[in-house]
C-alpha positions in Angstrom: 0.0 0.0 0.0 2.9 2.4 0.7 4.0 2.2 -2.9 0.7 3.8 -3.9 0.6 7.0 -1.9 2.9 7.0 1.1 4.6 10.2 0.1 1.3 12.2 0.0 0.0 10.4 3.1 3.2 11.2 5.0 2.9 14.8 4.0 -0.7 14.9 5.2 0.3 13.3 8.5 3.0 15.9 9.1 0.4 18.7 8.7 -1.6 17.6 11.7 -1.6 20.3 14.3 -3.6 20.0 17.5 -6.6 22.2 18.1 -9.5 21.9 20.5 -13.2 22.6 20.2 -14.9 24.0 23.2 -18.7 24.1 23.9 -19.9 27.6 22.9 -21.5 29.8 25.5 -24.6 30.1 23.4 -24.9 26.3 22.9 -27.9 26.4 20.5 -28.1 23.0 19.0 -24.3 22.3 19.2 -23.7 19.1 21.2 -20.6 19.3 23.4 -17.8 17.4 21.6 -14.1 17.3 22.3 -11.7 17.6 19.3 -10.9 14.1 18.0 -7.2 13.6 18.2 -5.5 12.1 15.1 -5.2 8.3 15.1 -1.7 7.0 16.1 0.4 5.5 13.4 0.3 1.8 12.7 3.4 -0.5 12.5 4.1 -3.4 10.3 5.0 -6.3 10.6 2.7 -7.2 13.5 2.8 -10.1 15.9 -0.4 -12.1 16.0 -1.9 -14.8 18.2 -3.6 -17.9 17.0 -3.6 -18.1 13.2 -6.0 -19.9 10.8 -4.1 -20.1 7.5 -5.8 -20.4 4.1 -5.4 -22.7 2.4 -2.9 -24.5 4.7 -5.3 -24.9 7.7 -8.7 -24.4 6.0 -9.4 -24.9 2.3 -11.5 -21.7 1.7 -11.9 -18.2 3.0 -15.4 -18.8 4.4 -14.3 -22.1 6.0 -11.5 -20.2 7.8 -13.9 -17.5 9.0 -16.3 -20.1 10.3 -13.6 -22.0 12.1 -12.0 -18.9 13.7 -12.7 -18.1 17.3 -12.7 -14.7 19.0 -9.2 -13.1 18.7 -8.0 -15.3 15.9 -6.3 -14.1 12.8 -7.4 -15.5 9.4 -4.3 -15.2 7.3 -4.7 -15.5 3.5 -1.9 -16.7 1.3 -1.6 -14.8 -2.0 -4.3 -15.8 -4.5 -7.9 -15.0 -5.6 -10.7 -15.8 -3.2 -14.4 -15.9 -4.3 -16.7 -13.5 -2.6 -18.9 -12.8 -0.9 -17.4 -14.0 2.4 -19.2 -13.2 5.7 -17.9 -12.3 9.1 -20.4 -13.2 11.8 -20.7 -13.0 15.6 -17.0 -12.9 16.5 -14.0 -10.6 16.6 -11.3 -11.7 14.1 -8.6 -10.2 12.0 -8.8 -11.0 8.3 -5.5 -10.2 6.6 -3.0 -10.9 3.9 0.7 -11.6 4.7 1.1 -7.9 4.7 0.0 -8.0 8.4 2.9 -10.2 9.5 5.6 -9.3 6.9 5.0 -5.7 6.1 5.3 -6.6 2.4 3.0 -4.2 0.5 3.1 -6.5 -2.5 1.0 -9.0 -0.6 -1.9 -6.5 -0.8 -2.1 -6.7 -4.6 -1.5 -10.5 -4.7 -4.3 -11.3 -2.2 -7.7 -10.6 -3.8 -11.3 -11.1 -2.6 -13.3 -10.9 -5.8 -17.0 -9.9 -5.6 -17.4 -9.4 -9.4 -21.1 -9.9 -10.2 -22.0 -10.3 -6.5 -23.6 -8.1 -3.9 -20.2 -7.6 -2.2 -16.7 -9.1 -1.8 -17.0 -9.1 2.0 -20.0 -8.8 4.4 -19.4 -7.6 8.0 -22.7 -8.5 9.7 -24.3 -6.6 12.5 -23.3 -9.4 14.9 -19.6 -8.8 14.2 -17.7 -7.6 17.3 -15.8 -4.3 17.4 -12.3 -5.7 17.6 -12.6 -7.1 14.1 -10.0 -5.9 11.6 -9.7 -6.2 7.8 -6.1 -5.6 6.8 -4.0 -5.6 3.6 -6.3 -7.0 1.0 -7.5 -6.2 -2.5 -11.3 -6.0 -2.7 -12.4 -6.2 -6.3 -15.8 -5.8 -7.9 -19.2 -6.3 -6.4 -22.0 -3.9 -5.7 -19.9 -3.2 -2.5 -16.3 -4.0 -1.8 -17.2 -4.3 1.9 -20.8 -4.1 3.2 -20.3 -3.1 6.9 -23.1 -3.3 9.4 -20.9 -3.2 12.5 -18.0 -1.3 14.0 -14.6 -2.6 12.9 -11.2 -1.4 11.6 -10.6 -1.4 7.8 -7.0 -0.5 6.9 -4.3 -0.8 4.3 -6.6 -2.3 1.7 -7.0 -1.6 -2.1 -10.5 -1.3 -3.4 -10.8 -1.6 -7.2 -13.8 -1.3 -9.4 -16.4 -1.8 -6.7 -19.8 -0.1 -6.6 -19.2 1.4 -3.2 -15.8 0.7 -1.8 -17.1 0.5 1.8 -20.9 0.7 2.3 -21.6 1.5 6.0 -25.1 0.4 6.8 -24.9 1.6 10.4 -21.9 0.6 12.5 -18.7 2.4 11.6 -15.3 2.3 13.3 -12.0 3.2 11.6 -11.2 3.3 7.9 -7.6 4.3 7.3 -4.6 4.0 4.9 -6.7 2.5 2.1 -6.7 3.2 -1.6 -9.9 3.4 -3.6 -9.7 3.3 -7.4 -12.5 3.7 -9.9 -15.5 2.9 -7.7 -18.6 2.9 -9.8 -20.5 4.8 -7.1 -18.9 6.2 -3.9 -15.6 5.2 -2.3 -17.2 5.5 1.2 -21.0 5.5 1.7 -22.3 6.2 5.2 -25.9 5.2 5.8 -27.8 4.7 9.0 -26.4 5.4 12.5 -22.8 5.6 11.5 -19.8 6.9 13.5 -16.7 6.6 11.4 -13.2 7.9 11.4 -11.8 8.1 7.8 -8.1 9.0 7.8 -5.2 8.8 5.4 -7.1 7.3 2.6 -6.6 7.9 -1.2 -9.9 8.1 -3.2 -9.4 8.3 -6.9 -11.9 8.7 -9.8 -15.1 7.6 -8.1 -18.0 7.8 -10.5 -20.2 9.6 -8.0 -19.0 11.0 -4.7 -15.7 10.4 -3.0 -17.5 10.2 0.4 -21.3 10.3 0.7 -22.7 10.9 4.2 -26.4 10.5 4.8 -27.9 12.0 8.0 -30.7 9.5 8.5 -33.0 10.3 11.5 -31.2 9.7 14.8 -32.4 11.2 18.1 -30.7 9.1 20.8 -29.6 11.2 23.8 -26.2 9.7 23.6 -23.9 9.3 21.9 -23.7 12.0 19.4 -22.5 10.4 16.1 -19.1 11.7 15.3 -17.8 11.5 11.8 -14.2 12.4 11.1 -12.8 12.9 7.6 -9.1 13.7 8.0 -5.9 13.7 6.0 -7.4 12.1 2.8 -6.6 12.7 -0.8 -9.8 12.8 -2.9 -9.3 13.3 -6.6 -11.5 13.2 -9.7 -14.9 12.4 -8.2 -17.7 12.2 -10.7 -20.0 14.4 -8.6 -18.8 15.8 -5.2 -15.7 15.2 -3.3 -17.7 15.0 0.0 -21.5 15.1 -0.1 -23.6 15.4 3.1 -27.3 14.5 2.6 -29.7 15.5 5.3 -33.0 13.5 5.8 -36.2 14.6 7.3 -36.3 14.0 11.1 -34.0 14.7 14.0 -30.2 14.2 13.8 -27.4 14.4 16.3 -24.2 14.4 14.4 -20.8 16.1 14.6 -18.8 16.3 11.4 -15.1 17.1 11.2 -13.5 17.6 7.7 -9.9 18.4 8.3 -6.6 18.5 6.3 -7.9 16.9 3.2 -6.8 17.7 -0.4 -9.9 17.6 -2.6 -9.1 18.1 -6.3 -11.0 18.1 -9.6 -14.4 17.1 -8.4 -16.9 17.3 -11.3 -19.4 19.3 -9.3 -18.6 20.5 -5.7 -15.6 19.8 -3.5 -17.9 19.7 -0.4 -21.7 20.1 -0.5 -24.7 19.9 1.8 -28.0 18.6 0.4 -31.4 18.0 2.1 -34.7 16.1 1.7 -32.7 12.8 1.1 -31.7 14.1 -2.3 -28.3 13.0 -3.6 -28.5 14.6 -7.1 -26.3 17.6 -6.6 -28.0 20.9 -7.7 -26.0 23.4 -5.6 -29.0 24.3 -3.5 -26.7 24.8 -0.5 -28.9 23.2 2.2 -28.8 24.9 5.6 -28.0 21.7 7.5 -27.9 22.5 11.2 -25.7 19.7 12.6 -22.3 21.2 13.4 -19.6 20.8 10.8 -15.9 21.8 11.4 -14.1 22.4 8.1 -10.5 23.0 9.0 -7.2 23.3 6.9 -8.4 21.8 3.7 -7.1 22.4 0.2 -10.0 22.5 -2.3 -9.0 22.9 -5.9 -10.9 22.8 -9.2 -14.5 21.9 -10.3 -17.7 23.8 -10.6 -18.2 24.9 -6.9 -16.1 24.7 -3.7 -18.0 24.6 -0.4 -21.8 24.7 -0.9 -24.3 25.0 1.9 -24.3 24.3 5.6 -26.1 26.2 8.3 -23.7 25.6 11.2 -20.3 25.4 9.6 -17.0 26.6 11.1 -14.6 26.9 8.1 -11.1 28.1 8.8 -7.7 27.9 7.2 -8.9 26.5 3.9 -7.6 27.1 0.4 -10.4 27.4 -2.2 -9.0 27.9 -5.7 -9.8 27.3 -9.3 -13.6 26.9 -9.2 -15.7 27.9 -12.3 -18.5 29.4 -10.2 -18.7 30.2 -6.5 -16.0 28.9 -4.2 -18.2 29.4 -1.2 -22.0 29.3 -1.8 -24.8 29.7 0.6 -22.8 28.9 3.7 -25.1 30.7 6.1 -27.1 30.5 9.2 -24.8 30.2 12.2 -21.8 29.5 10.0 -18.4 31.3 10.2 -15.8 31.4 7.4 -12.6 33.0 8.6 -8.9 32.9 7.7 -9.5 31.3 4.3 -7.8 32.0 1.0 -9.6 32.3 -2.3 -8.0 32.5 -5.7 -8.9 32.2 -9.4 -12.6 31.5 -8.9 -15.5 32.6 -11.0 -16.9 34.2 -7.8 -15.1 33.9 -4.5 -18.2 33.7 -2.3 -22.0 34.4 -2.4 -24.6 34.4 0.3 -22.0 33.2 2.9 -20.9 34.4 6.3 -17.4 35.6 5.4 -15.2 37.4 7.8 -13.7 39.8 5.3 -11.1 41.1 7.7 -9.3 37.7 7.9 -10.0 36.5 4.3 -7.2 36.5 1.7 -7.7 36.7 -2.1 -4.3 36.0 -3.6 -2.3 33.3 -5.4 -1.6 30.6 -2.8 1.6 29.7 -4.6 1.2 25.9 -4.2 3.4 23.3 -5.7 2.0 20.4 -7.8 1.1 18.4 -4.8 -0.8 21.3 -3.1 1.9 22.4 -0.5 2.7 26.1 -0.2 6.0 27.2 -1.6 8.4 30.0 -0.5 6.6 33.3 -0.3 3.1 31.8 -0.2 0.5 34.0 1.5 -0.7 30.8 3.2 2.3 30.7 5.5 1.5 31.8 9.0 -1.9 33.3 7.9 -4.2 30.8 9.6 -5.8 30.8 13.1 -6.3 28.3 15.9 -8.9 30.5 17.7 -12.5 31.2 16.6 -15.1 33.1 18.5 -18.8 33.3 18.1 -21.2 35.3 20.2 -18.4 36.3 22.6 -17.4 32.7 23.3 -14.4 30.9 22.1 -15.5 27.8 20.1 -12.1 26.7 18.7 -8.8 27.2 20.5 -5.4 25.8 21.2 -5.3 23.1 23.8 -5.8 24.5 27.4 -2.6 25.6 29.0 -0.6 25.6 25.7 1.6 28.6 25.2 0.9 30.9 22.3 2.1 29.4 19.1 2.9 30.9 15.7 -0.2 31.1 13.4 -0.8 27.9 11.4 -0.5 27.7 7.7 -3.6 27.9 5.5 -4.4 24.7 3.6 -4.0 20.9 4.1 -0.3 20.4 3.6 2.7 21.8 5.5 5.3 23.8 3.7 8.7 22.3 3.0 11.0 22.9 6.0 13.0 25.5 4.2 9.8 27.7 3.7 8.4 27.2 7.2 8.2 30.7 8.7 
């Protein structure tokens, strides 16, 4: 997997700087939520406990999953395995030899094929949260993985699936994966999902890179937290990230942080309502809180569209044919962002003009600022609304230099 995108993922990881969200004094409908710290790095190779090997110990993938007990690792030798396979009421690790050797080549050589089927792998709602899916190629199928439970999905390659991962409730962690040429969305969140999506590469999805549906959810706790951080999303056939509100109550917190979103056919990030997924740039005033922090959004028809309770800071929005920020209103705040080379920089949006830049960001081909970029040191780690600080440096931290605008850090020689 590292041979695919480790350079861009490493750059994204270096960009992560801690900030903390505090409950605003005028709470409104904002649920109290602590800033979700970035996930720690993983290490390969990894030691494992009891192993069920395929085909050495069990002849088929499904036979191995059925024979495995809680805590076991089902280790696949290189080869092609017919899907769909099902993980039931247990906690197992399903992996290629990448898990134990660190050999990224094992990912491409170990294929679960769902071509012509409903999915390559089905994680049922009985599956236990310690389940992990590591270092596989998932190919074809209406879904690569249909996920009804909480689990960890990492270091996999999804190729030519309908949806790469289709979350039907559940959630967990989805990290360090590569999604290529999904016929619908790379990541599709339905139901009561709480997912952390970090350090993934999403390329050339035919619809959205990430589609998030806010189905009705009114439980007192927990608030459903969705984190989209340090991803590269390129060439989506509709939106890079699309949020679709549904009629009825919702209690969700969305973080979109340090992503590079390039060349989406329609919008980089857009909010829709009334369960409608066909993007029409209506700019729905979705009231669930959304924190949009340090992203680099480049190219397409529109940049950030909609949202009625958005805090958008330290973002680059450049190269959009029409509005880079459209109908971001209600309780939203847009400050310390940079706009450049757009048809219209913003319209019907709550822009803090005093902190907003309109200048060439001087980015390199990968999206990082170069020497002399106006992005350097022009961001903020403090946002106030209604007299209350709603985003700040960690309590007790000394004053720090202002952060850079955008998703990627500058090269060391240009760091001010």
